[in-house]
C-alpha positions as CSV (number, residue, x, y, z in Angstrom):
1,M,-12.8,1.6,61.4
2,K,-10.8,-0.9,63.3
3,N,-12.8,-2.8,66.0
4,K,-11.4,-1.9,69.4
5,H,-11.9,-5.5,70.6
6,I,-9.4,-6.8,68.0
7,V,-6.1,-7.5,69.6
8,R,-2.8,-8.9,68.4
9,H,-1.9,-12.3,69.9
10,E,1.8,-13.3,70.1
11,G,2.7,-16.9,69.8
12,H,5.3,-18.8,71.9
13,V,7.5,-19.7,68.8
14,T,9.9,-17.0,68.1
15,A,11.5,-15.8,64.8
16,A,14.8,-17.3,66.1
17,D,13.1,-20.6,66.7
18,R,11.8,-20.7,63.1
19,A,15.2,-19.6,61.7
20,L,16.9,-22.5,63.6
21,L,14.2,-24.9,62.4
22,L,14.4,-23.9,58.7
23,G,18.1,-22.9,58.5
24,Q,17.3,-19.6,56.9
25,L,16.3,-16.0,57.6
26,P,13.0,-14.9,56.1
27,A,13.0,-12.4,53.3
28,T,10.7,-11.1,50.5
29,V,12.4,-10.9,47.1
30,W,10.2,-8.4,45.2
31,F,10.6,-8.5,41.4
32,T,9.2,-5.4,39.7
33,G,9.2,-4.5,36.0
34,L,7.1,-4.3,32.9
35,S,4.9,-7.1,31.6
36,G,7.1,-9.5,29.7
37,A,10.3,-8.4,31.4
38,G,10.9,-11.9,32.9
39,K,9.7,-11.4,36.5
40,S,7.7,-14.7,36.8
41,T,10.3,-16.7,34.9
42,L,13.0,-15.6,37.3
43,A,10.7,-16.0,40.3
44,F,9.9,-19.7,39.5
45,A,13.5,-20.4,38.6
46,L,14.6,-18.9,41.9
47,E,12.1,-21.0,43.8
48,H,13.4,-24.1,42.1
49,R,17.0,-23.2,43.0
50,L,16.2,-22.5,46.6
51,V,14.2,-25.7,47.0
52,D,17.2,-27.6,45.5
53,I,19.4,-26.3,48.2
54,G,16.9,-27.1,51.0
55,R,15.3,-23.7,51.6
56,A,11.6,-23.1,52.3
57,C,10.1,-20.6,49.9
58,Y,7.0,-19.7,47.9
59,V,6.2,-17.6,44.9
60,L,3.4,-15.0,44.9
61,D,2.7,-14.2,41.2
62,G,0.6,-11.4,39.8
63,D,-1.8,-13.5,37.7
64,N,-2.1,-16.2,40.3
65,V,-3.0,-13.8,43.1
66,R,-5.7,-12.2,41.0
67,H,-7.4,-15.5,40.6
68,G,-8.2,-15.7,44.3
69,L,-7.1,-13.2,47.0
70,N,-7.4,-10.2,44.7
71,K,-10.0,-11.3,42.2
72,N,-12.3,-8.4,43.1
73,L,-9.7,-5.8,42.1
74,G,-9.3,-4.1,38.7
75,F,-6.4,-2.1,37.3
76,S,-7.2,1.5,38.4
77,H,-4.5,3.3,40.4
78,E,-6.5,2.7,43.6
79,D,-7.0,-1.0,42.9
80,R,-3.3,-1.5,42.0
81,T,-2.4,0.1,45.4
82,E,-4.8,-2.2,47.2
83,N,-3.5,-5.2,45.3
84,I,0.1,-4.4,46.4
85,R,-1.0,-3.7,50.0
86,R,-2.8,-7.1,50.3
87,I,0.2,-8.9,48.7
88,A,2.6,-7.2,51.1
89,E,0.5,-8.2,54.1
90,V,0.5,-11.9,52.9
91,A,4.2,-11.7,52.3
92,K,4.7,-10.4,55.9
93,L,2.7,-13.2,57.4
94,M,4.7,-15.8,55.3
95,N,7.9,-14.1,56.5
96,D,6.7,-14.3,60.0
97,A,6.3,-18.1,59.4
98,G,10.0,-18.1,58.5
99,L,9.6,-18.5,54.7
100,I,11.4,-16.8,51.9
101,V,8.8,-15.1,49.7
102,I,9.3,-14.5,46.0
103,A,6.9,-11.8,44.7
104,A,6.6,-11.1,41.0
105,F,4.5,-8.1,40.3
106,I,4.6,-5.2,37.8
107,S,4.0,-3.0,40.8
108,P,4.5,0.2,38.7
109,Y,4.4,2.9,41.3
110,L,7.2,3.9,43.6
111,G,4.8,4.7,46.4
112,D,3.2,1.3,46.3
113,R,6.5,-0.5,46.5
114,E,7.6,1.7,49.4
115,M,4.4,0.8,51.2
116,A,5.2,-2.8,50.6
117,R,8.7,-2.2,52.0
118,Q,7.2,-0.6,55.1
119,I,4.7,-3.4,55.7
120,I,7.2,-6.2,55.2
121,G,10.2,-4.5,56.9
122,E,13.3,-2.9,55.6
123,D,15.5,-5.8,56.7
124,K,13.4,-8.4,54.8
125,F,12.5,-6.5,51.6
126,I,14.8,-7.1,48.7
127,E,13.7,-5.2,45.6
128,I,14.9,-6.4,42.2
129,H,14.2,-4.4,39.1
130,V,13.8,-6.5,36.0
131,C,14.6,-3.7,33.5
132,T,14.2,-5.5,30.2
133,P,13.6,-2.9,27.5
134,L,10.0,-2.3,26.4
135,T,10.7,-3.4,22.8
136,I,11.9,-6.8,24.1
137,C,8.9,-7.1,26.3
138,E,6.6,-6.4,23.3
139,E,8.4,-9.1,21.3
140,R,7.7,-11.7,24.1
141,D,4.1,-10.8,24.4
142,T,2.4,-14.0,23.3
143,K,-1.0,-12.8,24.5
144,G,-0.9,-9.7,22.4
145,M,-1.6,-7.4,25.4
146,Y,0.8,-4.6,24.2
147,K,-0.8,-4.6,20.8
148,M,-4.3,-4.4,22.3
149,A,-3.2,-1.6,24.6
150,K,-1.8,0.4,21.7
151,E,-5.1,-0.1,19.8
152,G,-7.0,1.2,22.8
153,K,-8.6,-2.1,23.7
154,I,-7.0,-2.3,27.1
155,A,-7.0,0.8,29.3
156,A,-4.3,1.8,31.8
157,F,-1.7,-0.8,30.5
158,T,1.7,-0.2,32.1
159,G,4.3,0.9,29.6
160,V,1.7,2.0,27.1
161,S,-1.2,4.0,28.6
162,A,-0.1,3.9,32.2
163,P,3.3,4.8,33.7
164,Y,6.0,2.7,35.2
165,E,8.2,4.3,37.8
166,P,11.5,2.5,38.1
167,P,13.2,2.1,41.5
168,F,15.9,4.6,42.5
169,S,17.9,2.1,44.5
170,A,17.0,-1.5,43.9
171,A,19.1,-4.2,45.5
172,L,19.7,-5.6,42.0
173,T,18.9,-4.5,38.4
174,L,18.6,-7.3,35.8
175,D,18.1,-7.0,32.0
176,T,16.9,-10.4,30.8
177,S,17.6,-9.5,27.2
178,T,21.4,-9.5,28.0
179,L,21.5,-12.0,30.9
180,D,20.3,-15.6,30.8
181,I,18.3,-17.2,33.6
182,A,21.3,-18.9,35.2
183,A,23.3,-15.7,35.4
184,C,20.3,-13.9,36.9
185,I,19.7,-16.6,39.5
186,G,23.4,-16.5,40.4
187,L,23.3,-12.8,41.0
188,I,20.0,-13.1,43.0
189,T,21.3,-15.8,45.3
190,G,24.4,-13.8,45.9
191,V,22.2,-10.9,47.2
192,L,20.1,-13.5,49.2
193,S,23.2,-15.2,50.7
194,P,22.8,-13.6,54.2
195,H,19.3,-15.2,54.4
196,I,20.0,-18.6,52.9
197,D,23.5,-19.4,54.3
198,K,22.3,-20.1,57.8
199,R,22.2,-23.9,58.1
200,G,24.6,-25.6,60.5
C-alpha cells in the first residue's frame, strides 16, 4: 500500500529547459523481438550514431538490467511483467531528464508493452519490432539457448516453450536477415527525426 505521506515534488527545471539545453526531445525507442533477432546490436549501433551527432542517449539492455536492477526476477509471466514495469519506470525518469532512451528487450507480451507505453507516455514511446525469423535467430544463437530450450533444459523460453506476441502497429518493423545495420539505423533515425532535429 502506498504511504500517504509520500508526495511528488516538482523541480524548477522544465522539460522545455532540458530540451533547449540538450537540443533534443526525449523519447524511448523500444526494441522488441525474439532472442537473437538483433535488438541489442541495433540498440548499441543507434546509441553510437546518436552520440556521433551530439545527442544524449543511453541503452537499457535486457541482460544488463538483470545483473542489477532486476537481478531478483526470474522468467515467469509475472516476473517478466515486473521486469518490464521497472524498466519502463526507469525509462520514464531518464526521459524526464531529457535523454533519449534505447530499450532492447524481448518483452514478448502485448499487454506488458502497452503498460510500458502508458508509463512512458504515448508521445515518447517508439516501438520497433525486430521481426527476424526464428530460424535465423536460432542460427545466431552462440550460447545454445534455443537448443537447450528444445531439449527441455530451459523452461518458458520465448519462441520455443513460451509465446511471443508481435505488435499490431509498431512504428517500424525491421528484419535483420534482409536489412544490414546501416540500413536499419537509417530507418530508425528517420522515425526519430522529430526528437533529434531540434538543435539551433
